[in-house]
N, C-alpha and C positions, 0 to 999 in steps of 0.2 A: 453469427457470433463473431465478435472481434477479439483478438488477443492483444492485451496491453501488458506492459511491465510496470509494476509498482516498485520503486526504489525506496528502501527504508534505511535511514541513518539511525543506528542504535547507540545507546548509551555507552556500550563497551568499545566503541570505535569501529565496529564492523558495519559494512554496507551489505544489505540483503536485496537481491534483485529477484522478484517473484513474478512469474507469468500468471496472468489472470484472464480468463475468458468471460466476457460479458455480452449480453444481448445488445444488439446495435442501438436500440432506443434507450438504453439505460447506461451508456458508456460515460461515466464520470470517475475522476480519480477518487473522490470520496466514497463512491460505491465499492470500488476495488479495495480501498483501504479497509473498510469495515468488514469485507469478506475474509481478510487474512490476519486480522489482529484480534487480540483479546483485550477487553476493557477492564481495568481494575476500578471497580465501583468505589472502593474506599478512598483511593488516592486521586481519582479522576485522571488516571494515566492510561496509556495504551502500551501493550507489550506484544512482542513477536518472539515466540519460543522462549518465553520467560525473561526477555530482556526489554527494558523500557525503550520506547521509540522517541527520538528527539525531533525528527522531521521526515517528510516523505514527499515524493512527487511521482508522476506517471508519464510514460511515453508510449505511443503506439508503435506498431511494427515498422513504421517509416521513420521513426525517431522524432516525431512531432510531440510536443507537450500536450497532455490531456488536462483540461481544466477541472 
């Protein structure tokens, strides 16, 4: 299992950094994103703790970007 950090930029101006553990063969930023967010089906938006997400990216424990 590899630990990566998903960084979420939220509508309220906050930045959330969330550690996520994923199996080595499934390490993608998109997989990590879907594990930690809630999807609003009515508005086609994603939320984290009730706040809309504007953008996100992921890095591994070495600081490298995860596609």
